[in-house]
N, C-alpha and C positions, 0 to 999 in steps of 0.2 A: 453503354460506355465501356471503354477499354483503357488500359494504361496509355498515357500520352494524349488522351482526348482533353480538349479544353471545355470547361463548363460553359453553358449558355449564359448570355447576358440577360438577366431577368431583374425586374424591380419587385421587391416584396413589400407589401403594405403592412407595416407594423404599428403597434401602439406602444408608446413609451411613457413612463412616469415623468411628469413635468412639475417640479416643485413650485413654479410660479403660478400654477393653476390652483384655485380654491375649489372646495366642494367635495362631494363624495366620489368623484371620478376624475382625479387629477392626471389624466393621460391625454396625449395628443397623437395625431397620426405622424408617422415618420417613414418616408420611403427609404428603403435600404436596397442596395443593388448587389449583384453577385460580387462585384469588385469590392464593395464595402466589407463583405464577409470574408472573402478569400484572397484578395491581393496581398502579396508580401507575407503570407502566413502559410504554415504547414498545419493542416487541421484534419480531424476526423469528422466526417459527415455521415450520419446515419438517418435513414428514413423508415417509417413504419406506417401501418394502415390508419391509425388514429389515436389521438389523445384520449386518455382515460380508458383505453381498452385493456383487457387483462394481461396479455403477454407483454405489451408495450410498457404498462405501468408497474408490473410486478418484477420483470426480469431485465428487459432491454434498457430502458432509460435509467433505472437505478444502477444497473451494472456499469454503464458508461460513466455515470456520476462518480461511482466509487473507484473507477479505473483511471481517473484523470491524472493523479499524481504519477502513476507508473507510465502513462502515455506521455506526460510532460517530460519525464526523465529520458524518454526516447525521441525527443525532438518535436513533440506536438504542442502547438501554441494554443489551440482551442478545440473544443468538441461541440458540434452543432447537431441538433435533432430537428429534422424537417418533417412536416406532415401536411397532408391536404386538409388543413383546418385553418380557420381564420385566426387572426391575432388575439381576439378576445378569448377564444378557447385555449390557444397555446399559452397565453399568459396565465390563465387560471390553472392550467395543468402544471406549469412550472412552479406556481405558488403552492399547489397541493402537494407536489413532490419535493418541496423545499430545496429546489436546485440552487447550488452554489457554483458548480463547475461546468455545467452544460448550458449552452444558450439555445433557446428554441427559435426556429424559423418558421413562420406561417407561410404556407403555399396555398392559400385559400382558393385561388382560381386554378390550381394545379398546373400552372404554366411551366414552372421549373420541372416538375415531375414528368410532364408530358414530353418536354424537350430533351430530357435525359433518357427517354424511352421506358420509363417505369410506371406509367399510368395504366391501371387496370380497373375494370368494373367490379364492384362488390355489391351488385343489386340483390344477389341472393341473401345478403345480410342486412339489406336496407341501407347500406352505406353510400351507394352511388360510386362515382369515380374516386379512387384512392391510390395511394402509392403501394407498389409491391415492396416488400422489405429488402433494403439494400444498405450497404455501408461502403465508405470509400476513404482512402487517405488522399488528400488533395494538397498539392504543393503549388502555391501561387496561382491557383485557379486551374491547374492541370492535374488530371487524375494520375496518381502514382500507383494505387492499388484499388481494385474493385471487388466487392464481395456481394453476392446476390443469392437469395434463397432459391432453391430449385423449384421447377414446376410453374413458373410464372404463367398465369392465364386469367382470363375474365371469369368471374363467378366461381373461383376455385373453392372446392369443398374443404381444403386444408389451409392452414396458416403456418407454413413451415418456419421454424426458428432454430438456428444453429450456426449457419454459415456467416450470419451477420451479427452474432453475439459479440459482446465486448471482448470475451476471451479469445475469439478467433482473430479479431483485429489486433489485439495485444500480442498474440503469438506471431502474427505476421510482422509487426513492428520489431519485435525482439529478434526474429530471424533476419530481417532486413538490416538491423543494426550490426549483427554478427558478420554479415556478408559484406559490409562496407569496407572499402580499402582503408588501411591505417594511415 
């Protein structure tokens, strides 16, 4: 993806809490579309290889969670974390991370990840198809800025992290803000 690219239209299969349901699992399926998440909003989207993995859980997701206020001050309405994991896994990860500011998006079938050109094989780690690490600033469904870790390939021996860190996205937002006409 490059700046100016429109996000693909995809339906995400999510599970949401439903207070009208009784029992130990008060959740129901709810389909969410690309438009539901991105239409009329300026958001930060970041994707990573997997929920509960070390770099993702220790640095990337917590970093975006902590950066929300600063990003909001720079015109960001929401921050989304997308991964090639199902909704059950993503919801449990969000709970384990005590997320208040980042919304998780499950891409269990990897349709979105494939259509944005970021699907890689991680069979060398026993993961199968996963997302390469990327981040983006999206304005009303259109890519404003794109960040991608170097060396994208299948069965990569490395898991680079830096270009998609919250600090990199925040720095871009701050620079973009300074360069806007008054």
